[in-house]
N, C-alpha and C positions, 0 to 999 in steps of 0.2 A: 551716754556711752560713746566710745570711739567707733568709727565706722567699721574697723576691722573686727572689733568685738561683736558688733551687731551682726555682721555678715557671718561670722563663725557660729554665733548662736542660732541664726536662721538655718545655716547648713546642718547643724546638729539636730534641730527640730525636724527639718525635712527628712533627714536620714532616719530618725525614729519613726516618722510616719511611713516612710517607704518600707522599713523593716516590718512594721505591724501589718501593713497592707499585704506584703508578700507572705508573711506568716499566716495570715487569714486564708489566702488563696491556697497555700500549701496544706493547711489543716483540713481543707475541704476536698483534697484529693483522696483517691483510694489508697490504701496502705502500700500496695506494691509500687505505684508511681511515686508516692512520697519517699519511700525508702530508696528507690532508684535515684531520685534526684539528690537526696541527702548524701548518698554514696559518691555520686559524681562531684558534688560540691566539696566534699571532704577530700577526695583523691586528687582533684585537679588544681593546678596552680594558675590557670588562665581564666580570665573573666569570660571570654567568648564561649567556652565550652559550657559553663553554667547557664549563660543566657540562652544558648541554642537548645540545651537540654530542656530548660523551662518552657521555651516556645514549642518544642516538639511535643511535650506532654500537655500542652493546651494553655499556657500562660499568654494572654494577649496584652498584658500590662507593659509598663515601661521597663527597659533594661536596667535603669538605675535602681529600681526596687530590688531586682535580683542581686545586683552588685552590692547594695547596702546590706541586704540580708546575709549574703555569703561572708562579707567582711565582718559582720557582727557575730555570726555563729561559728564560722570557720576562718578565723584570721590567717592570712598567708604571709610568709616572709617575702619581701620584695628583692629577689635575687638580682634582677637587672639593676636596681638602684645600688646594691652593694658592689656589683662589678664595675659600674660606672664611677662610683666613689673610689674604688681601688685603682682604676686607671688614672684618675686625677692625682691620687697620692703617689703613684709610681712616676708620673711625669714630674711632679714636684721634687721627688727624691733624685731623679736624674738631673734636674736643673741645679739642685744644691750640690751634687757631686761635681758637676762641671765648674761651678763657682769655686769649690774647694781645690780643684785641680789648677785653676787659673791663679788662685791665691797661694799656691804651693803648700797647702795643708795636706794634700794627698799626692803621692808620687804619680807622675804622669803615666807611666806604663801600667801601674796597678789600677789607676783610676780609669784609664781607657778600657782596660779589660773588664772592669766592673760595669762600666757604662754599656758595653756591648752585651754583657749578660743581662743587665736590667732591661735593655731595649728588647731583647729576645723574650723576656718574661712579659713585657708590655704588649708586644705583638701577639703573644699567646692569649693574653687576657682579652685583647680586642677581638681576636678570632672567636673566643668563647662567647663574647657578647653577640657577635654576628650570628653564630650558630644558635644561640638561645633565642634571639629575635626571629630568625628565619623559621625555626622549627615551630614556634608559637604561631606565626603567621600562616605557615603551611597547614597546620592542623586546623586552625580556625577557618581557613578557606575550604578545606575538605569537608568539615562539618557543615558549613553554610551551604555548600553545594548539595550535600546529602539531604539536609533539611528541606531545601527547596524541591529537590526531586521527589522526596517522599510526600511532601504536601501536595504537589501537583498530581501525583498518582492517586492520592486519597480524594482529591477534588474531582478527578476524572471518573472514578468509580464510586462516587457518592450515591447512596441508595441502590447499590447493586449488590447481589448476593456475595460477590467476591470481596466486598468492602471489609468484612470482619477478618478473614484470613490475610488479606493484603495489609491491614493495619497491624496484625500480629507479626507478619513477616517484616514489616517496616521497623517495628520495635526491635526485632532481633538484629536486623542489619544495623540499626542505630547503636545498639549496645556493642556490637562487634567493632564498629568504627571508633566508638568512644574510647575503648580500651586498647586499641592498637597503638603502637609507638612508632 
């Protein structure tokens, strides 16, 4: 077999193992935690939120297992990839229009006006990509900080009578942060 075929086969096998490993862990959760995780996995488009939620409810495994399971059970469209492809297509369209203007296939005044309009659309799409990426990064950082703070609180009050109520309050805070936009 070709090297590429072997590595793709290995990747598929690893992915299947990761999915089964995470599914086994998920099946052993209590029903409330399991349903909470499934809701988050279904509703979110970012990998970080699923990984953090799994860690918060007790998964000590690898993030790749969570990612492979989410991709297998709740496949997500890759909006960033679509936007980046759209940017490349817009740049190519602008380049072709410039060539057409130089070759006198398009009148200069109409072509220049159209290029200005296309560049404005291109800048808007680039701004949309920046917004998309920064909002994902901001939410991931917020959740990572909240996860760390709640874990530290839990470890400080371990084996203390306040541990149970603190854990419940932490779950409440986590749920609120999860669904804020």
